[in-house]
C-alpha positions as CSV (number, residue, x, y, z in Angstrom):
1,M,-11.9,-62.8,48.3
2,K,-13.4,-64.5,45.2
3,S,-16.9,-64.3,46.6
4,L,-16.4,-60.7,47.3
5,L,-15.4,-60.0,43.8
6,R,-18.3,-62.0,42.5
7,K,-20.7,-60.0,44.7
8,S,-22.9,-57.7,42.6
9,I,-23.3,-54.0,43.3
10,P,-26.8,-52.9,44.0
11,L,-28.4,-51.1,41.0
12,P,-29.1,-47.8,42.9
13,Y,-25.5,-47.5,44.0
14,F,-24.3,-48.3,40.5
15,L,-26.5,-45.6,38.9
16,I,-25.3,-43.0,41.5
17,T,-21.7,-43.9,40.8
18,I,-22.1,-43.6,37.0
19,S,-23.8,-40.2,37.6
20,I,-21.0,-38.9,39.7
21,I,-18.4,-40.0,37.1
22,S,-20.4,-38.4,34.3
23,I,-20.9,-35.1,36.1
24,S,-17.2,-35.0,37.0
25,A,-16.2,-35.6,33.3
26,I,-18.5,-32.9,32.1
27,F,-17.2,-30.5,34.7
28,F,-13.5,-31.1,33.9
29,T,-14.3,-31.0,30.1
30,N,-16.0,-27.6,30.5
31,Q,-13.2,-26.3,32.6
32,Y,-10.7,-27.4,29.9
33,D,-12.8,-25.9,27.1
34,N,-13.1,-22.6,29.1
35,Y,-9.4,-22.6,29.6
36,E,-8.8,-23.2,25.8
37,N,-11.4,-20.5,24.9
38,K,-9.8,-18.1,27.4
39,K,-6.4,-18.8,25.7
40,E,-7.9,-18.2,22.3
41,I,-9.5,-14.9,23.4
42,E,-6.2,-13.8,24.9
43,N,-4.4,-14.7,21.7
44,L,-7.0,-12.7,19.7
45,V,-6.6,-9.7,22.0
46,S,-2.9,-10.0,21.8
47,N,-2.9,-10.2,18.0
48,S,-5.4,-7.4,17.8
49,A,-3.1,-5.2,19.9
50,S,0.0,-6.0,17.8
51,C,-1.9,-5.9,14.5
52,S,-3.9,-2.8,15.0
53,Y,-4.8,-0.2,12.4
54,S,-2.6,2.7,11.3
55,V,-4.4,5.8,10.2
56,K,-3.0,8.4,7.8
57,R,-4.5,11.8,7.7
58,L,-3.6,14.8,5.5
59,K,-1.9,17.6,7.5
60,G,-1.7,21.3,6.9
61,Y,-5.2,22.4,7.8
62,Q,-6.4,24.3,10.9
63,F,-9.7,22.6,11.6
64,V,-9.8,19.4,9.6
65,K,-7.5,16.4,8.8
66,P,-8.8,14.6,5.8
67,L,-8.5,10.8,6.0
68,L,-6.2,9.3,3.4
69,F,-5.5,5.7,4.4
70,V,-6.5,3.2,7.0
71,D,-4.2,0.1,7.1
72,N,-3.9,-3.1,9.0
73,A,-0.6,-3.1,10.7
74,C,0.1,-6.8,9.7
75,E,0.0,-8.8,6.5
76,S,-3.2,-10.8,5.9
77,E,-2.9,-14.6,6.6
78,V,-5.8,-15.1,4.1
79,L,-3.6,-13.8,1.3
80,W,-0.6,-15.9,2.1
81,P,-1.3,-18.4,-0.7
82,I,-0.8,-15.5,-3.1
83,K,2.5,-14.6,-1.5
84,Q,3.6,-18.2,-1.6
85,R,2.8,-18.6,-5.3
86,I,4.6,-15.3,-6.3
87,T,7.6,-16.3,-4.2
88,E,7.7,-19.6,-6.2
89,I,7.7,-17.7,-9.5
90,I,10.4,-15.3,-8.4
91,D,12.6,-18.1,-7.2
92,A,12.1,-20.1,-10.4
93,N,13.2,-17.1,-12.5
94,K,16.2,-16.5,-10.3
95,Q,17.3,-20.1,-11.0
96,T,17.2,-19.5,-14.7
97,N,19.0,-16.1,-14.4
98,N,16.0,-14.3,-15.9
99,L,15.7,-12.3,-12.6
100,V,18.1,-10.7,-10.1
101,S,15.5,-9.6,-7.6
102,A,11.9,-8.6,-7.4
103,S,9.4,-7.1,-5.0
104,F,5.7,-6.7,-4.9
105,Y,2.8,-5.1,-3.0
106,F,-0.7,-6.4,-3.1
107,K,-3.8,-4.6,-1.7
108,D,-7.3,-6.0,-1.7
109,F,-9.5,-2.9,-1.7
110,N,-12.6,-4.8,-0.8
111,S,-11.2,-6.3,2.5
112,N,-8.4,-3.8,3.0
113,D,-6.0,-6.8,3.4
114,W,-2.5,-6.6,2.0
115,I,0.7,-8.6,1.5
116,S,4.2,-7.7,0.3
117,L,7.5,-9.2,-0.5
118,N,11.0,-7.6,-0.1
119,E,9.1,-4.4,0.9
120,D,12.3,-2.6,2.0
121,E,14.2,-3.1,-1.3
122,K,14.3,0.1,-3.4
123,Y,14.4,0.5,-7.2
124,F,14.8,3.3,-9.7
125,P,11.2,3.9,-10.7
126,G,11.8,5.4,-14.1
127,S,8.5,6.4,-15.7
128,L,6.5,5.4,-12.7
129,L,7.3,8.9,-11.4
130,K,5.0,10.2,-14.1
131,V,2.1,9.2,-11.8
132,P,3.0,11.7,-9.0
133,E,3.8,14.3,-11.7
134,L,0.2,13.8,-13.0
135,I,-1.1,14.3,-9.5
136,A,1.0,17.4,-9.0
137,F,-0.4,19.1,-12.2
138,L,-3.9,18.3,-11.1
139,K,-3.0,19.9,-7.7
140,M,-1.7,22.9,-9.6
141,N,-4.9,23.1,-11.5
142,E,-6.9,23.2,-8.3
143,L,-4.9,26.2,-7.2
144,N,-5.0,27.8,-10.7
145,P,-8.1,26.7,-12.5
146,G,-7.7,26.6,-16.3
147,L,-4.0,25.7,-16.1
148,L,-4.6,22.5,-18.0
149,N,-5.7,24.5,-21.0
150,K,-2.4,26.4,-21.2
151,E,-0.6,25.7,-24.5
152,I,3.1,24.8,-24.8
153,L,5.1,24.8,-28.0
154,F,7.3,21.7,-28.8
155,D,9.9,23.8,-30.6
156,H,13.0,21.6,-30.3
157,Q,14.1,18.0,-29.9
158,F,15.4,17.0,-26.5
159,Q,18.6,15.1,-26.0
160,T,18.3,12.3,-23.4
161,D,20.4,9.3,-22.4
162,K,17.3,7.2,-21.8
163,K,16.9,4.3,-24.2
164,P,13.5,2.8,-23.5
165,V,12.7,-0.7,-24.9
166,F,8.9,-0.2,-25.0
167,L,8.5,2.8,-27.3
168,S,5.2,4.3,-28.4
169,K,3.5,7.4,-29.8
170,S,5.1,10.8,-29.3
171,I,4.3,14.5,-29.7
172,V,5.2,16.1,-33.0
173,L,8.0,18.7,-33.3
174,G,6.7,22.2,-34.1
175,Q,3.2,21.7,-32.7
176,R,1.5,23.3,-29.7
177,Y,-0.1,21.2,-27.0
178,T,-2.2,22.0,-24.0
179,I,-1.0,20.7,-20.6
180,K,-3.9,18.4,-20.6
181,Q,-2.9,16.9,-23.9
182,L,0.7,16.5,-22.7
183,L,-0.5,14.7,-19.6
184,D,-2.3,12.3,-21.9
185,Y,0.8,11.6,-23.9
186,M,2.9,11.3,-20.7
187,I,0.5,8.6,-19.2
188,T,-1.0,6.9,-22.2
189,Y,2.1,6.6,-24.3
190,S,4.8,7.2,-21.6
191,D,6.2,9.9,-24.0
192,N,9.4,11.4,-22.6
193,N,9.2,14.5,-24.9
194,A,5.8,15.4,-23.4
195,T,7.2,14.7,-20.0
196,I,10.2,17.1,-20.5
197,L,7.8,19.9,-21.6
198,L,5.8,19.3,-18.5
199,N,8.9,19.2,-16.3
200,N,9.7,22.7,-17.6
201,A,6.2,23.9,-16.5
202,I,5.8,22.1,-13.2
203,D,5.8,23.8,-9.8
204,V,8.6,21.8,-8.1
205,K,7.4,22.6,-4.6
206,I,3.9,21.2,-5.3
207,F,5.5,18.1,-6.9
208,Q,7.6,17.5,-3.7
209,K,4.6,18.2,-1.5
210,V,2.7,15.3,-3.1
211,F,5.4,13.0,-1.7
212,T,5.5,14.6,1.8
213,D,1.7,14.7,2.0
214,L,1.8,10.9,1.5
215,D,4.5,10.4,4.1
216,L,7.3,9.9,1.6
217,E,10.6,11.7,1.5
218,A,10.6,14.8,-0.8
219,P,12.6,14.0,-4.0
220,N,15.6,16.1,-5.0
221,W,14.4,17.6,-8.3
222,N,17.9,17.8,-9.7
223,A,18.9,14.2,-8.7
224,G,19.1,11.6,-11.4
225,N,16.6,9.3,-9.8
226,Y,14.5,8.6,-6.7
227,P,14.9,5.2,-5.2
228,I,11.6,3.8,-3.9
229,S,10.0,0.5,-2.8
230,A,7.0,-1.2,-4.3
231,K,5.0,-0.6,-1.1
232,D,5.9,3.1,-1.0
233,F,5.1,3.7,-4.6
234,S,1.7,2.1,-4.2
235,V,0.5,5.1,-2.1
236,F,0.1,7.2,-5.2
237,M,-2.2,4.6,-6.8
238,R,-4.1,4.2,-3.5
239,A,-4.5,7.9,-3.1
240,L,-6.1,8.1,-6.6
241,Y,-8.4,5.2,-6.0
242,N,-9.5,6.5,-2.6
243,G,-10.3,9.9,-4.0
244,A,-9.1,11.6,-0.8
245,Y,-6.0,13.5,-1.9
246,L,-7.2,15.1,-5.1
247,N,-10.9,16.0,-5.4
248,I,-13.1,13.2,-6.7
249,K,-13.4,14.7,-10.2
250,D,-9.6,14.9,-10.6
251,S,-9.1,11.5,-9.1
252,E,-11.5,10.0,-11.6
253,F,-9.8,11.9,-14.4
254,A,-6.3,10.7,-13.4
255,T,-7.4,7.0,-12.9
256,E,-9.3,7.0,-16.2
257,L,-6.1,8.4,-17.9
258,L,-4.1,5.5,-16.4
259,S,-6.7,3.1,-17.8
260,K,-5.6,4.2,-21.3
261,C,-1.9,3.3,-20.7
262,N,-1.0,1.3,-23.8
263,F,1.6,-1.0,-22.3
264,K,0.3,-4.5,-22.7
265,E,3.3,-6.7,-22.0
266,G,3.2,-6.9,-18.2
267,I,0.2,-7.0,-15.8
268,I,-2.4,-6.8,-18.6
269,K,-0.9,-9.8,-20.4
270,G,-1.6,-11.9,-17.4
271,L,-5.3,-11.0,-17.2
272,P,-8.3,-12.1,-19.2
273,N,-9.0,-10.0,-22.3
274,G,-11.2,-7.0,-21.5
275,T,-10.3,-6.7,-17.8
276,K,-10.4,-3.0,-16.8
277,V,-7.0,-1.9,-15.5
278,A,-5.6,1.5,-14.5
279,H,-1.8,1.2,-14.6
280,K,1.6,2.7,-15.3
281,F,4.9,1.0,-16.1
282,G,8.5,2.2,-15.8
283,E,11.9,1.3,-17.2
284,S,15.2,2.0,-15.6
285,G,18.7,0.7,-15.0
286,D,21.8,0.7,-17.1
287,A,23.8,-1.5,-19.5
288,V,24.6,-4.0,-16.8
289,E,21.3,-4.2,-14.9
290,K,17.8,-3.5,-16.3
291,Q,14.8,-2.6,-14.2
292,L,11.1,-2.9,-15.2
293,H,8.2,-2.0,-12.9
294,E,4.5,-1.8,-13.1
295,S,1.7,-0.7,-10.8
296,A,-2.0,-1.4,-11.5
297,I,-5.5,-1.1,-10.1
298,V,-7.3,-4.2,-11.4
299,Y,-11.1,-4.2,-11.6
300,L,-12.2,-7.9,-11.6
301,N,-15.9,-8.8,-11.4
302,G,-16.6,-6.6,-8.4
303,K,-13.2,-7.3,-6.8
304,V,-10.7,-4.5,-7.0
305,Y,-7.1,-4.9,-6.1
306,L,-3.8,-3.1,-6.4
307,L,-0.7,-4.8,-7.6
308,T,2.7,-3.2,-7.8
309,I,5.7,-5.3,-9.1
310,M,9.3,-4.1,-9.3
311,T,12.0,-6.2,-10.9
312,K,15.8,-6.2,-11.7
313,G,17.4,-8.3,-14.4
314,K,19.4,-8.2,-17.6
315,D,16.6,-8.1,-20.2
316,N,13.5,-5.9,-19.9
317,K,11.4,-8.2,-22.2
318,K,12.1,-11.1,-19.9
319,L,11.3,-9.0,-17.0
320,A,8.0,-8.0,-18.6
321,D,7.2,-11.7,-19.0
322,I,7.9,-12.3,-15.3
323,V,5.6,-9.4,-14.4
324,S,2.9,-11.1,-16.6
325,Q,3.5,-14.4,-14.8
326,I,3.0,-12.8,-11.4
327,S,-0.1,-10.9,-12.6
328,N,-1.7,-14.1,-13.9
329,A,-0.9,-16.0,-10.6
330,V,-2.5,-13.2,-8.6
331,F,-5.5,-13.2,-10.9
332,Q,-6.0,-17.0,-10.5
333,K,-5.8,-16.8,-6.7
334,V,-8.1,-13.8,-6.4
335,N,-10.6,-15.3,-8.8
336,S,-10.8,-18.5,-6.8
337,M,-11.4,-16.7,-3.5
338,S,-14.9,-16.4,-2.3
């Protein structure tokens, strides 16, 4: 037995044996890799099927259906670090009782990726509704060219139960203003007097159609408010940026007007000085619970994104600071991405 063990294997047989072992190893390795690749492809196909695209087209025409939006059905994994950071900010402010709840929607216009948080929670939008009102008047002007030049007299002071924290410039009693000037006051300064004059001149059916055209429920004009989520409100800003709902000239006019909004305590405060932003804010709530919201298109060194933030708490100034914190966190993450 010992002699048998000590007996050497002839070199040719040894080489043949090694070759067989090597070929077998390569074969089974390739088979395993092929199996793994097949699994990966199947997963990609499966994910592609479940995270396909949703396409929104404008209805109401006989021969054409203009394209409004194309969306990924699923949130982007690439943007998860942004969502995680925002969640941390929200949780921290809940711990200090500065915040009751918050939601956000983020859309990267360059990649079409998006993320959201608490997307089903609804808020009272307050002055955010001035954005669809602006869109409605531009639609009215399409149907009746020259409408924006019509003058309206501000002949008496309006009584309102609204008590905004962030007050600004207002129209002057006894003066006449064109609808175009009133739109400027409504968006730039969030002036409620200008808004009430415009409310008296608006075509309610066109205002409601703006919502239904964008797949939202038509608001009751006589209702006190219109609950809406951050994701749903974002469609108005997206429609303007895409330039597919209004004509391009009016989309540019509306977005430029939003870039003049003089509210600086929220999203803008969290961005570098001089960053171009088209945005609108809104205050709502009551004596017990305050609400502050803001939606903005941010133009950042060739990167363009939409950020809508909605918040509930007890102090609108603290809520504005939270909006600023979230805005800065988003900026830091987006700016660091290639």
